[in-house]
PDB file of N, CA, C, O and CB in Angstrom:
ATOM      1  N   UNK A   1       2.677   5.057   4.764  1.00  0.00           N
ATOM      2  CA  UNK A   1       2.126   6.319   5.292  1.00  0.00           C
ATOM      3  C   UNK A   1       1.834   7.142   4.054  1.00  0.00           C
ATOM      4  O   UNK A   1       2.662   7.217   3.146  1.00  0.00           O
ATOM      5  CB  UNK A   1       3.135   7.079   6.311  1.00  0.00           C
ATOM      6  N   UNK A   2       0.639   7.773   4.007  1.00  0.00           N
ATOM      7  CA  UNK A   2       0.211   8.546   2.854  1.00  0.00           C
ATOM      8  C   UNK A   2      -0.647   9.748   3.206  1.00  0.00           C
ATOM      9  O   UNK A   2      -1.216   9.815   4.296  1.00  0.00           O
ATOM     10  CB  UNK A   2      -0.535   7.671   1.923  1.00  0.00           C
ATOM     11  N   UNK A   3      -0.734  10.651   2.326  1.00  0.00           N
ATOM     12  CA  UNK A   3      -1.660  11.718   2.469  1.00  0.00           C
ATOM     13  C   UNK A   3      -3.076  11.177   2.514  1.00  0.00           C
ATOM     14  O   UNK A   3      -3.388  10.224   1.801  1.00  0.00           O
ATOM     15  CB  UNK A   3      -1.493  12.710   1.355  1.00  0.00           C
ATOM     16  N   UNK A   4      -3.932  11.751   3.324  1.00  0.00           N
ATOM     17  CA  UNK A   4      -5.310  11.211   3.403  1.00  0.00           C
ATOM     18  C   UNK A   4      -6.177  11.911   2.289  1.00  0.00           C
ATOM     19  O   UNK A   4      -6.854  12.910   2.534  1.00  0.00           O
ATOM     20  CB  UNK A   4      -5.941  11.459   4.884  1.00  0.00           C
ATOM     21  N   UNK A   5      -6.113  11.336   1.091  1.00  0.00           N
ATOM     22  CA  UNK A   5      -6.844  11.857  -0.029  1.00  0.00           C
ATOM     23  C   UNK A   5      -7.559  10.686  -0.714  1.00  0.00           C
ATOM     24  O   UNK A   5      -7.096   9.547  -0.642  1.00  0.00           O
ATOM     25  CB  UNK A   5      -5.900  12.610  -1.011  1.00  0.00           C
ATOM     26  N   UNK A   6      -8.687  10.966  -1.379  1.00  0.00           N
ATOM     27  CA  UNK A   6      -9.452   9.923  -2.003  1.00  0.00           C
ATOM     28  C   UNK A   6      -8.636   9.148  -3.053  1.00  0.00           C
ATOM     29  O   UNK A   6      -7.888   9.759  -3.816  1.00  0.00           O
ATOM     30  CB  UNK A   6     -10.684  10.513  -2.631  1.00  0.00           C
ATOM     31  N   UNK A   7      -8.771   7.805  -3.102  1.00  0.00           N
ATOM     32  CA  UNK A   7      -8.202   7.011  -4.165  1.00  0.00           C
ATOM     33  C   UNK A   7      -6.873   6.290  -3.802  1.00  0.00           C
ATOM     34  O   UNK A   7      -6.430   5.392  -4.519  1.00  0.00           O
ATOM     35  CB  UNK A   7      -7.983   7.895  -5.340  1.00  0.00           C
ATOM     36  N   UNK A   8      -6.262   6.698  -2.692  1.00  0.00           N
ATOM     37  CA  UNK A   8      -4.991   6.097  -2.383  1.00  0.00           C
ATOM     38  C   UNK A   8      -5.113   4.597  -2.086  1.00  0.00           C
ATOM     39  O   UNK A   8      -4.361   3.792  -2.635  1.00  0.00           O
ATOM     40  CB  UNK A   8      -4.368   6.809  -1.215  1.00  0.00           C
ATOM     41  N   UNK A   9      -6.029   4.237  -1.247  1.00  0.00           N
ATOM     42  CA  UNK A   9      -6.205   2.791  -0.895  1.00  0.00           C
ATOM     43  C   UNK A   9      -6.621   2.003  -2.108  1.00  0.00           C
ATOM     44  O   UNK A   9      -6.178   0.865  -2.265  1.00  0.00           O
ATOM     45  CB  UNK A   9      -7.264   2.605   0.229  1.00  0.00           C
ATOM     46  N   UNK A  10      -7.431   2.536  -2.958  1.00  0.00           N
ATOM     47  CA  UNK A  10      -7.821   1.849  -4.224  1.00  0.00           C
ATOM     48  C   UNK A  10      -6.588   1.639  -5.071  1.00  0.00           C
ATOM     49  O   UNK A  10      -6.418   0.531  -5.578  1.00  0.00           O
ATOM     50  CB  UNK A  10      -8.893   2.674  -5.027  1.00  0.00           C
ATOM     51  N   UNK A  11      -5.751   2.567  -5.259  1.00  0.00           N
ATOM     52  CA  UNK A  11      -4.560   2.455  -6.035  1.00  0.00           C
ATOM     53  C   UNK A  11      -3.553   1.419  -5.463  1.00  0.00           C
ATOM     54  O   UNK A  11      -2.917   0.656  -6.189  1.00  0.00           O
ATOM     55  CB  UNK A  11      -3.924   3.804  -6.131  1.00  0.00           C
ATOM     56  N   UNK A  12      -3.456   1.446  -4.143  1.00  0.00           N
ATOM     57  CA  UNK A  12      -2.595   0.435  -3.478  1.00  0.00           C
ATOM     58  C   UNK A  12      -3.083  -0.996  -3.721  1.00  0.00           C
ATOM     59  O   UNK A  12      -2.305  -1.885  -4.066  1.00  0.00           O
ATOM     60  CB  UNK A  12      -2.539   0.702  -1.965  1.00  0.00           C
ATOM     61  N   UNK A  13      -4.440  -1.199  -3.523  1.00  0.00           N
ATOM     62  CA  UNK A  13      -4.989  -2.484  -3.755  1.00  0.00           C
ATOM     63  C   UNK A  13      -4.853  -2.959  -5.200  1.00  0.00           C
ATOM     64  O   UNK A  13      -4.614  -4.138  -5.463  1.00  0.00           O
ATOM     65  CB  UNK A  13      -6.392  -2.476  -3.358  1.00  0.00           C
ATOM     66  N   UNK A  14      -5.013  -2.001  -6.146  1.00  0.00           N
ATOM     67  CA  UNK A  14      -4.847  -2.300  -7.583  1.00  0.00           C
ATOM     68  C   UNK A  14      -3.432  -2.758  -7.967  1.00  0.00           C
ATOM     69  O   UNK A  14      -3.267  -3.583  -8.865  1.00  0.00           O
ATOM     70  CB  UNK A  14      -5.202  -1.074  -8.395  1.00  0.00           C
ATOM     71  N   UNK A  15      -2.430  -2.229  -7.294  1.00  0.00           N
ATOM     72  CA  UNK A  15      -1.020  -2.576  -7.516  1.00  0.00           C
ATOM     73  C   UNK A  15      -0.885  -4.048  -7.213  1.00  0.00           C
ATOM     74  O   UNK A  15      -0.395  -4.813  -8.045  1.00  0.00           O
ATOM     75  CB  UNK A  15      -0.041  -1.711  -6.624  1.00  0.00           C
ATOM     76  N   UNK A  16      -1.313  -4.457  -6.033  1.00  0.00           N
ATOM     77  CA  UNK A  16      -1.189  -5.850  -5.630  1.00  0.00           C
ATOM     78  C   UNK A  16      -2.019  -6.789  -6.546  1.00  0.00           C
ATOM     79  O   UNK A  16      -1.575  -7.887  -6.881  1.00  0.00           O
ATOM     80  CB  UNK A  16      -1.634  -6.005  -4.164  1.00  0.00           C
ATOM     81  N   UNK A  17      -3.200  -6.345  -6.932  1.00  0.00           N
ATOM     82  CA  UNK A  17      -4.001  -7.168  -7.817  1.00  0.00           C
ATOM     83  C   UNK A  17      -3.362  -7.305  -9.167  1.00  0.00           C
ATOM     84  O   UNK A  17      -3.313  -8.410  -9.707  1.00  0.00           O
ATOM     85  CB  UNK A  17      -5.380  -6.602  -7.960  1.00  0.00           C
ATOM     86  N   UNK A  18      -2.877  -6.246  -9.729  1.00  0.00           N
ATOM     87  CA  UNK A  18      -2.244  -6.258 -11.077  1.00  0.00           C
ATOM     88  C   UNK A  18      -1.002  -7.139 -11.132  1.00  0.00           C
ATOM     89  O   UNK A  18      -0.699  -7.730 -12.169  1.00  0.00           O
ATOM     90  CB  UNK A  18      -1.863  -4.832 -11.496  1.00  0.00           C
ATOM     91  N   UNK A  19      -0.262  -7.228  -9.981  1.00  0.00           N
ATOM     92  CA  UNK A  19       0.943  -8.039  -9.942  1.00  0.00           C
ATOM     93  C   UNK A  19       0.583  -9.570  -9.640  1.00  0.00           C
ATOM     94  O   UNK A  19       1.357 -10.491  -9.904  1.00  0.00           O
ATOM     95  CB  UNK A  19       1.929  -7.452  -8.837  1.00  0.00           C
ATOM     96  N   UNK A  20      -0.638  -9.733  -9.075  1.00  0.00           N
ATOM     97  CA  UNK A  20      -1.088 -11.068  -8.799  1.00  0.00           C
ATOM     98  C   UNK A  20      -0.723 -11.485  -7.347  1.00  0.00           C
ATOM     99  O   UNK A  20      -0.547 -12.671  -7.067  1.00  0.00           O
ATOM    100  CB  UNK A  20      -0.478 -12.041  -9.820  1.00  0.00           C
ATOM    101  N   UNK A  21      -0.617 -10.527  -6.463  1.00  0.00           N
ATOM    102  CA  UNK A  21      -0.310 -10.755  -5.045  1.00  0.00           C
ATOM    103  C   UNK A  21      -1.590 -10.643  -4.255  1.00  0.00           C
ATOM    104  O   UNK A  21      -2.271  -9.618  -4.281  1.00  0.00           O
ATOM    105  CB  UNK A  21       0.755  -9.746  -4.516  1.00  0.00           C
ATOM    106  N   UNK A  22      -1.920 -11.757  -3.523  1.00  0.00           N
ATOM    107  CA  UNK A  22      -3.138 -11.774  -2.720  1.00  0.00           C
ATOM    108  C   UNK A  22      -2.892 -11.051  -1.359  1.00  0.00           C
ATOM    109  O   UNK A  22      -1.858 -11.247  -0.720  1.00  0.00           O
ATOM    110  CB  UNK A  22      -3.611 -13.257  -2.490  1.00  0.00           C
ATOM    111  N   UNK A  23      -3.834 -10.248  -0.957  1.00  0.00           N
ATOM    112  CA  UNK A  23      -3.786  -9.545   0.326  1.00  0.00           C
ATOM    113  C   UNK A  23      -4.536 -10.417   1.308  1.00  0.00           C
ATOM    114  O   UNK A  23      -5.716 -10.691   1.091  1.00  0.00           O
ATOM    115  CB  UNK A  23      -4.406  -8.086   0.240  1.00  0.00           C
ATOM    116  N   UNK A  24      -3.879 -10.882   2.422  1.00  0.00           N
ATOM    117  CA  UNK A  24      -4.562 -11.719   3.373  1.00  0.00           C
ATOM    118  C   UNK A  24      -5.154 -10.911   4.545  1.00  0.00           C
ATOM    119  O   UNK A  24      -6.095 -11.368   5.193  1.00  0.00           O
ATOM    120  CB  UNK A  24      -3.611 -12.769   3.890  1.00  0.00           C
ATOM    121  N   UNK A  25      -4.601  -9.706   4.820  1.00  0.00           N
ATOM    122  CA  UNK A  25      -5.127  -8.878   5.873  1.00  0.00           C
ATOM    123  C   UNK A  25      -4.726  -7.425   5.560  1.00  0.00           C
ATOM    124  O   UNK A  25      -3.692  -7.179   4.939  1.00  0.00           O
ATOM    125  CB  UNK A  25      -4.599  -9.344   7.278  1.00  0.00           C
ATOM    126  N   UNK A  26      -5.566  -6.462   6.002  1.00  0.00           N
ATOM    127  CA  UNK A  26      -5.264  -5.060   5.746  1.00  0.00           C
ATOM    128  C   UNK A  26      -5.795  -4.234   6.925  1.00  0.00           C
ATOM    129  O   UNK A  26      -6.894  -4.481   7.421  1.00  0.00           O
ATOM    130  CB  UNK A  26      -5.892  -4.582   4.385  1.00  0.00           C
ATOM    131  N   UNK A  27      -5.021  -3.277   7.353  1.00  0.00           N
ATOM    132  CA  UNK A  27      -5.432  -2.381   8.401  1.00  0.00           C
ATOM    133  C   UNK A  27      -5.200  -0.952   7.910  1.00  0.00           C
ATOM    134  O   UNK A  27      -4.117  -0.648   7.410  1.00  0.00           O
ATOM    135  CB  UNK A  27      -4.661  -2.669   9.725  1.00  0.00           C
ATOM    136  N   UNK A  28      -6.197  -0.066   8.041  1.00  0.00           N
ATOM    137  CA  UNK A  28      -6.062   1.300   7.662  1.00  0.00           C
ATOM    138  C   UNK A  28      -6.485   2.215   8.809  1.00  0.00           C
ATOM    139  O   UNK A  28      -7.503   1.993   9.465  1.00  0.00           O
ATOM    140  CB  UNK A  28      -6.873   1.577   6.419  1.00  0.00           C
ATOM    141  N   UNK A  29      -5.686   3.234   9.029  1.00  0.00           N
ATOM    142  CA  UNK A  29      -6.089   4.263  10.032  1.00  0.00           C
ATOM    143  C   UNK A  29      -5.733   5.633   9.429  1.00  0.00           C
ATOM    144  O   UNK A  29      -4.679   5.801   8.816  1.00  0.00           O
ATOM    145  CB  UNK A  29      -5.347   4.041  11.462  1.00  0.00           C
ATOM    146  N   UNK A  30      -6.575   6.539   9.603  1.00  0.00           N
ATOM    147  CA  UNK A  30      -6.345   7.934   9.072  1.00  0.00           C
ATOM    148  C   UNK A  30      -6.747   8.947  10.112  1.00  0.00           C
ATOM    149  O   UNK A  30      -7.463   8.669  11.074  1.00  0.00           O
ATOM    150  CB  UNK A  30      -7.155   8.193   7.746  1.00  0.00           C
ATOM    151  N   UNK A  31      -6.221  10.195   9.851  1.00  0.00           N
ATOM    152  CA  UNK A  31      -6.684  11.399  10.511  1.00  0.00           C
ATOM    153  C   UNK A  31      -7.024  12.383   9.450  1.00  0.00           C
ATOM    154  O   UNK A  31      -7.217  11.978   8.304  1.00  0.00           O
ATOM    155  CB  UNK A  31      -5.641  11.969  11.487  1.00  0.00           C
ATOM    156  N   UNK A  32      -7.114  13.679   9.755  1.00  0.00           N
ATOM    157  CA  UNK A  32      -7.501  14.660   8.731  1.00  0.00           C
ATOM    158  C   UNK A  32      -6.454  14.797   7.629  1.00  0.00           C
ATOM    159  O   UNK A  32      -6.789  15.116   6.488  1.00  0.00           O
ATOM    160  CB  UNK A  32      -7.739  16.016   9.375  1.00  0.00           C
ATOM    161  N   UNK A  33      -5.217  14.563   7.958  1.00  0.00           N
ATOM    162  CA  UNK A  33      -4.171  14.869   6.999  1.00  0.00           C
ATOM    163  C   UNK A  33      -3.407  13.622   6.442  1.00  0.00           C
ATOM    164  O   UNK A  33      -3.052  13.590   5.264  1.00  0.00           O
ATOM    165  CB  UNK A  33      -3.194  15.806   7.651  1.00  0.00           C
ATOM    166  N   UNK A  34      -3.172  12.636   7.279  1.00  0.00           N
ATOM    167  CA  UNK A  34      -2.412  11.432   6.864  1.00  0.00           C
ATOM    168  C   UNK A  34      -3.128  10.163   7.281  1.00  0.00           C
ATOM    169  O   UNK A  34      -4.034  10.136   8.114  1.00  0.00           O
ATOM    170  CB  UNK A  34      -0.993  11.445   7.466  1.00  0.00           C
ATOM    171  N   UNK A  35      -2.656   9.138   6.648  1.00  0.00           N
ATOM    172  CA  UNK A  35      -3.138   7.817   6.928  1.00  0.00           C
ATOM    173  C   UNK A  35      -2.026   6.801   6.755  1.00  0.00           C
ATOM    174  O   UNK A  35      -0.992   7.078   6.147  1.00  0.00           O
ATOM    175  CB  UNK A  35      -4.313   7.482   6.040  1.00  0.00           C
ATOM    176  N   UNK A  36      -2.272   5.560   7.329  1.00  0.00           N
ATOM    177  CA  UNK A  36      -1.331   4.513   7.093  1.00  0.00           C
ATOM    178  C   UNK A  36      -2.082   3.195   6.905  1.00  0.00           C
ATOM    179  O   UNK A  36      -3.147   2.975   7.482  1.00  0.00           O
ATOM    180  CB  UNK A  36      -0.324   4.425   8.241  1.00  0.00           C
ATOM    181  N   UNK A  37      -1.500   2.336   6.091  1.00  0.00           N
ATOM    182  CA  UNK A  37      -2.070   1.022   5.829  1.00  0.00           C
ATOM    183  C   UNK A  37      -0.987   0.012   5.994  1.00  0.00           C
ATOM    184  O   UNK A  37       0.142   0.160   5.527  1.00  0.00           O
ATOM    185  CB  UNK A  37      -2.699   0.932   4.427  1.00  0.00           C
ATOM    186  N   UNK A  38      -1.397  -1.051   6.700  1.00  0.00           N
ATOM    187  CA  UNK A  38      -0.507  -2.212   6.987  1.00  0.00           C
ATOM    188  C   UNK A  38      -1.169  -3.369   6.293  1.00  0.00           C
ATOM    189  O   UNK A  38      -2.371  -3.581   6.450  1.00  0.00           O
ATOM    190  CB  UNK A  38      -0.307  -2.494   8.572  1.00  0.00           C
ATOM    191  N   UNK A  39      -0.415  -4.117   5.535  1.00  0.00           N
ATOM    192  CA  UNK A  39      -0.978  -5.232   4.750  1.00  0.00           C
ATOM    193  C   UNK A  39      -0.156  -6.515   4.958  1.00  0.00           C
ATOM    194  O   UNK A  39       1.075  -6.487   4.938  1.00  0.00           O
ATOM    195  CB  UNK A  39      -1.022  -4.864   3.236  1.00  0.00           C
ATOM    196  N   UNK A  40      -0.841  -7.605   5.150  1.00  0.00           N
ATOM    197  CA  UNK A  40      -0.218  -8.948   5.181  1.00  0.00           C
ATOM    198  C   UNK A  40      -0.481  -9.581   3.825  1.00  0.00           C
ATOM    199  O   UNK A  40      -1.615  -9.597   3.346  1.00  0.00           O
ATOM    200  CB  UNK A  40      -0.794  -9.855   6.367  1.00  0.00           C
ATOM    201  N   UNK A  41       0.581 -10.105   3.205  1.00  0.00           N
ATOM    202  CA  UNK A  41       0.434 -10.791   1.964  1.00  0.00           C
ATOM    203  C   UNK A  41       1.048 -12.180   1.985  1.00  0.00           C
ATOM    204  O   UNK A  41       1.965 -12.436   2.765  1.00  0.00           O
ATOM    205  CB  UNK A  41       1.031  -9.988   0.884  1.00  0.00           C
ATOM    206  N   UNK A  42       0.564 -13.069   1.153  1.00  0.00           N
ATOM    207  CA  UNK A  42       1.069 -14.437   1.161  1.00  0.00           C
ATOM    208  C   UNK A  42       2.242 -14.688   0.145  1.00  0.00           C
ATOM    209  O   UNK A  42       2.868 -15.746   0.073  1.00  0.00           O
ATOM    210  CB  UNK A  42      -0.089 -15.383   0.854  1.00  0.00           C
ATOM    211  N   UNK A  43       2.441 -13.652  -0.576  1.00  0.00           N
ATOM    212  CA  UNK A  43       3.508 -13.795  -1.626  1.00  0.00           C
ATOM    213  C   UNK A  43       4.929 -13.365  -1.116  1.00  0.00           C
ATOM    214  O   UNK A  43       5.102 -12.660  -0.122  1.00  0.00           O
ATOM    215  CB  UNK A  43       3.125 -12.921  -2.885  1.00  0.00           C
ATOM    216  N   UNK A  44       5.872 -13.844  -1.867  1.00  0.00           N
ATOM    217  CA  UNK A  44       7.209 -13.468  -1.557  1.00  0.00           C
ATOM    218  C   UNK A  44       7.408 -11.958  -1.849  1.00  0.00           C
ATOM    219  O   UNK A  44       6.782 -11.386  -2.741  1.00  0.00           O
ATOM    220  CB  UNK A  44       8.198 -14.334  -2.356  1.00  0.00           C
ATOM    221  N   UNK A  45       8.261 -11.378  -1.095  1.00  0.00           N
ATOM    222  CA  UNK A  45       8.589  -9.955  -1.230  1.00  0.00           C
ATOM    223  C   UNK A  45       8.886  -9.584  -2.677  1.00  0.00           C
ATOM    224  O   UNK A  45       9.599 -10.322  -3.359  1.00  0.00           O
ATOM    225  CB  UNK A  45       9.786  -9.600  -0.348  1.00  0.00           C
ATOM    226  N   UNK A  46       8.377  -8.493  -3.154  1.00  0.00           N
ATOM    227  CA  UNK A  46       8.494  -8.146  -4.549  1.00  0.00           C
ATOM    228  C   UNK A  46       9.055  -6.706  -4.648  1.00  0.00           C
ATOM    229  O   UNK A  46       8.443  -5.762  -4.149  1.00  0.00           O
ATOM    230  CB  UNK A  46       7.108  -8.278  -5.273  1.00  0.00           C
ATOM    231  N   UNK A  47      10.232  -6.557  -5.302  1.00  0.00           N
ATOM    232  CA  UNK A  47      10.830  -5.253  -5.518  1.00  0.00           C
ATOM    233  C   UNK A  47       9.866  -4.423  -6.402  1.00  0.00           C
ATOM    234  O   UNK A  47       9.716  -3.217  -6.207  1.00  0.00           O
ATOM    235  CB  UNK A  47      12.258  -5.391  -6.185  1.00  0.00           C
ATOM    236  N   UNK A  48       9.207  -5.107  -7.392  1.00  0.00           N
ATOM    237  CA  UNK A  48       8.305  -4.384  -8.261  1.00  0.00           C
ATOM    238  C   UNK A  48       7.149  -3.762  -7.529  1.00  0.00           C
ATOM    239  O   UNK A  48       6.761  -2.627  -7.805  1.00  0.00           O
ATOM    240  CB  UNK A  48       7.794  -5.280  -9.311  1.00  0.00           C
ATOM    241  N   UNK A  49       6.592  -4.515  -6.584  1.00  0.00           N
ATOM    242  CA  UNK A  49       5.479  -3.993  -5.782  1.00  0.00           C
ATOM    243  C   UNK A  49       5.936  -2.796  -4.960  1.00  0.00           C
ATOM    244  O   UNK A  49       5.253  -1.772  -4.939  1.00  0.00           O
ATOM    245  CB  UNK A  49       4.909  -5.090  -4.856  1.00  0.00           C
ATOM    246  N   UNK A  50       7.058  -2.899  -4.292  1.00  0.00           N
ATOM    247  CA  UNK A  50       7.540  -1.815  -3.489  1.00  0.00           C
ATOM    248  C   UNK A  50       7.819  -0.583  -4.353  1.00  0.00           C
ATOM    249  O   UNK A  50       7.528   0.542  -3.946  1.00  0.00           O
ATOM    250  CB  UNK A  50       8.785  -2.238  -2.734  1.00  0.00           C
ATOM    251  N   UNK A  51       8.361  -0.790  -5.497  1.00  0.00           N
ATOM    252  CA  UNK A  51       8.631   0.332  -6.431  1.00  0.00           C
ATOM    253  C   UNK A  51       7.380   1.015  -6.829  1.00  0.00           C
ATOM    254  O   UNK A  51       7.333   2.243  -6.890  1.00  0.00           O
ATOM    255  CB  UNK A  51       9.350  -0.142  -7.672  1.00  0.00           C
ATOM    256  N   UNK A  52       6.328   0.233  -7.112  1.00  0.00           N
ATOM    257  CA  UNK A  52       5.043   0.740  -7.578  1.00  0.00           C
ATOM    258  C   UNK A  52       4.331   1.469  -6.406  1.00  0.00           C
ATOM    259  O   UNK A  52       3.718   2.515  -6.625  1.00  0.00           O
ATOM    260  CB  UNK A  52       4.154  -0.438  -8.139  1.00  0.00           C
ATOM    261  N   UNK A  53       4.404   0.942  -5.201  1.00  0.00           N
ATOM    262  CA  UNK A  53       3.813   1.554  -4.018  1.00  0.00           C
ATOM    263  C   UNK A  53       4.437   2.868  -3.766  1.00  0.00           C
ATOM    264  O   UNK A  53       3.729   3.825  -3.454  1.00  0.00           O
ATOM    265  CB  UNK A  53       3.956   0.673  -2.805  1.00  0.00           C
ATOM    266  N   UNK A  54       5.743   2.977  -3.885  1.00  0.00           N
ATOM    267  CA  UNK A  54       6.423   4.274  -3.693  1.00  0.00           C
ATOM    268  C   UNK A  54       6.025   5.321  -4.717  1.00  0.00           C
ATOM    269  O   UNK A  54       6.206   6.520  -4.502  1.00  0.00           O
ATOM    270  CB  UNK A  54       7.915   4.082  -3.747  1.00  0.00           C
ATOM    271  N   UNK A  55       5.469   4.843  -5.859  1.00  0.00           N
ATOM    272  CA  UNK A  55       5.045   5.772  -6.874  1.00  0.00           C
ATOM    273  C   UNK A  55       3.606   6.226  -6.788  1.00  0.00           C
ATOM    274  O   UNK A  55       3.163   7.047  -7.591  1.00  0.00           O
ATOM    275  CB  UNK A  55       5.267   5.182  -8.165  1.00  0.00           C
ATOM    276  N   UNK A  56       2.880   5.709  -5.838  1.00  0.00           N
ATOM    277  CA  UNK A  56       1.461   6.101  -5.646  1.00  0.00           C
ATOM    278  C   UNK A  56       1.404   7.607  -5.259  1.00  0.00           C
ATOM    279  O   UNK A  56       2.095   8.042  -4.338  1.00  0.00           O
ATOM    280  CB  UNK A  56       0.765   5.195  -4.513  1.00  0.00           C
ATOM    281  N   UNK A  57       0.605   8.351  -5.947  1.00  0.00           N
ATOM    282  CA  UNK A  57       0.481   9.766  -5.624  1.00  0.00           C
ATOM    283  C   UNK A  57      -0.034   9.876  -4.214  1.00  0.00           C
ATOM    284  O   UNK A  57      -1.046   9.262  -3.875  1.00  0.00           O
ATOM    285  CB  UNK A  57      -0.453  10.504  -6.620  1.00  0.00           C
ATOM    286  N   UNK A  58       0.648  10.655  -3.375  1.00  0.00           N
ATOM    287  CA  UNK A  58       0.316  10.919  -1.993  1.00  0.00           C
ATOM    288  C   UNK A  58       1.134  10.083  -1.042  1.00  0.00           C
ATOM    289  O   UNK A  58       1.014  10.256   0.171  1.00  0.00           O
ATOM    290  CB  UNK A  58      -1.134  10.679  -1.757  1.00  0.00           C
ATOM    291  N   UNK A  59       1.971   9.171  -1.545  1.00  0.00           N
ATOM    292  CA  UNK A  59       2.784   8.301  -0.652  1.00  0.00           C
ATOM    293  C   UNK A  59       3.781   9.233   0.065  1.00  0.00           C
ATOM    294  O   UNK A  59       4.418  10.088  -0.550  1.00  0.00           O
ATOM    295  CB  UNK A  59       3.555   7.123  -1.479  1.00  0.00           C
ATOM    296  N   UNK A  60       3.887   9.032   1.379  1.00  0.00           N
ATOM    297  CA  UNK A  60       4.899   9.746   2.211  1.00  0.00           C
ATOM    298  C   UNK A  60       6.022   8.781   2.489  1.00  0.00           C
ATOM    299  O   UNK A  60       7.188   9.158   2.374  1.00  0.00           O
ATOM    300  CB  UNK A  60       4.285  10.293   3.569  1.00  0.00           C
ATOM    301  N   UNK A  61       5.721   7.560   2.847  1.00  0.00           N
ATOM    302  CA  UNK A  61       6.784   6.550   3.141  1.00  0.00           C
ATOM    303  C   UNK A  61       6.184   5.203   2.970  1.00  0.00           C
ATOM    304  O   UNK A  61       5.034   4.951   3.327  1.00  0.00           O
ATOM    305  CB  UNK A  61       7.381   6.700   4.587  1.00  0.00           C
ATOM    306  N   UNK A  62       7.020   4.303   2.391  1.00  0.00           N
ATOM    307  CA  UNK A  62       6.580   2.951   2.203  1.00  0.00           C
ATOM    308  C   UNK A  62       7.805   2.005   2.470  1.00  0.00           C
ATOM    309  O   UNK A  62       8.926   2.210   2.007  1.00  0.00           O
ATOM    310  CB  UNK A  62       5.982   2.759   0.745  1.00  0.00           C
ATOM    311  N   UNK A  63       7.459   0.938   3.274  1.00  0.00           N
ATOM    312  CA  UNK A  63       8.570   0.036   3.599  1.00  0.00           C
ATOM    313  C   UNK A  63       7.975  -1.357   3.764  1.00  0.00           C
ATOM    314  O   UNK A  63       6.769  -1.559   3.910  1.00  0.00           O
ATOM    315  CB  UNK A  63       9.346   0.497   4.909  1.00  0.00           C
ATOM    316  N   UNK A  64       8.920  -2.312   3.729  1.00  0.00           N
ATOM    317  CA  UNK A  64       8.532  -3.768   3.963  1.00  0.00           C
ATOM    318  C   UNK A  64       9.019  -4.193   5.304  1.00  0.00           C
ATOM    319  O   UNK A  64      10.176  -3.969   5.661  1.00  0.00           O
ATOM    320  CB  UNK A  64       9.128  -4.734   2.861  1.00  0.00           C
ATOM    321  N   UNK A  65       8.145  -4.805   6.048  1.00  0.00           N
ATOM    322  CA  UNK A  65       8.520  -5.411   7.344  1.00  0.00           C
ATOM    323  C   UNK A  65       8.473  -6.886   7.216  1.00  0.00           C
ATOM    324  O   UNK A  65       7.533  -7.424   6.633  1.00  0.00           O
ATOM    325  CB  UNK A  65       7.600  -4.951   8.487  1.00  0.00           C
ATOM    326  N   UNK A  66       9.473  -7.580   7.751  1.00  0.00           N
ATOM    327  CA  UNK A  66       9.524  -8.998   7.655  1.00  0.00           C
ATOM    328  C   UNK A  66       9.131  -9.646   8.983  1.00  0.00           C
ATOM    329  O   UNK A  66       9.118 -10.872   9.092  1.00  0.00           O
ATOM    330  CB  UNK A  66      10.899  -9.436   7.225  1.00  0.00           C
TER     331      UNK A  66
END
């Protein structure tokens, strides 16, 4: 869940790309103030990815679902 501001989705995608994790599916929904993105990945859960995602400017909440 994130603030709906330009660049958030781009930064999220860059994090996965930089770590070498492939995104197999992605769903994004926003309103005027907030948005959320759900991603399916093929890689094993990564503490580094979660840590970096929590550091994205505008992040409200980030979690991993198994």
